C-alpha positions, 0 to 999 in steps of 0.5 A: 500500500502507498500513500501519495498525493491524489494526483500521483495516484491518478497518474500511476493508474494511467501507468498501470501501477496499482491494483483495482480496489475490491469493493468487497474488501474496501466497503468504506470507500462508499462513504467518501464523496465521489470526487475523492474515490475511484476504482484504484484509490481512495482519499484519506487525509486533507490539508489546505493551502492558506493565506497566512500573515504576520499579525505584528505588521503595522500600518495596514489591515490584515490580508483576508483574500488573495486579492489582498495579497496581490494588492501591494499598495493597500497591503505592503510587505514582503511576500512568498509563494510556493515554487510549484504551479499546484495550487498557485495557479488556483490562487492567482485565479481567485485573486483575479476574481474567479470563485472557488467553485468555478476554477476548473478547467483552469484558465492557465493563460489568465492565471499566468497573466495574474502571476506576472503582476505579483512576481516582482513582489515575491521575495522568495519562491519556497520549495519545502514546508519547513522553509515556508514555516521559517519564512513567516515565523522569522518575519522574513515575509509578512504574508505567505501561501502555506499549508495550514499544518505548518502555520498552526505549528509556528503558532504553537511556538508563539509566532505572531502569525494568523490565517483563515480558511477563506479561499483556501485550497483543499488538497488530499492524499490518497491510498493505493495498492501496488500492482502485483503485491503478494499481500493484496487482500491484507493491503485492501483491508488496511485501506478499508480500516484507514478510511473508516469513520472511527480511525478517520476521527482519530486523525485530528488527535495527532495532526492538524490535517483533516479526515476525508470520510465525512462520517468521522465528524458524526462519531462524537470523537471530534469536538465542535471546537476541534472541527472548526480548526480542521480544513475538511470540516463541513464549515471550512470545506464550504469556504474553500476550493477543492483542488482537482487532482483529475485536472492536474493529472490530465495533459493540460495539467502536465503542460501547465507544470512545464510552463511553470518552469519557464515562468519561474526561471524567466527574469 
């Protein structure tokens, strides 16, 4: 069994790397929303890319939307984005006025035009979660695109940093079973248990990322206060875009990734 970003599972399916899931061995898959499961993989954990900012920045209000992030006059300060098109293109489109539920198929040309506007103001294009956390925690930047779990970690360490799930991009990891495994039945039973409501409800006890089985929030194990902190709780999912792993695994997504390399390297 492997745990991968959902888009990688989809690409692996095309290459014949995974076993088809047996519904009799993975019945809990039926509890997941259709967009989070297919014949070869099931989503099991989520995290969000959010707009985080320093709360000690003076002279301007806190940024609340990606349009604010792009507004360098009203919201001055050093900025950082991730050196990866996914979901930076989605962020650019929301900054340009596209609603979170109207992003796909991505208007790639429009997204890159918007990114050209902010590019001169990006101090650092970060490449790892640890780097993003350090940039905002140390005050090297005033606002940043980052994963929610990285931000809650620096908050726990006392850094004056805040974020909101508004216009976040919910991303997922999925579970797949490798083709030809000698433990096919055991692997599928493991997948089934991992996405059960009971075990999904235990995830928030150890990590600030959210379960993808909606029934986890009905078990009584996740308090209302804790649910409000999780990216996949119903109230927070409603305020975000769900990244389309299907689009990114398509030919259009692969072309966008190649175009990104030219974009970041160009002066």
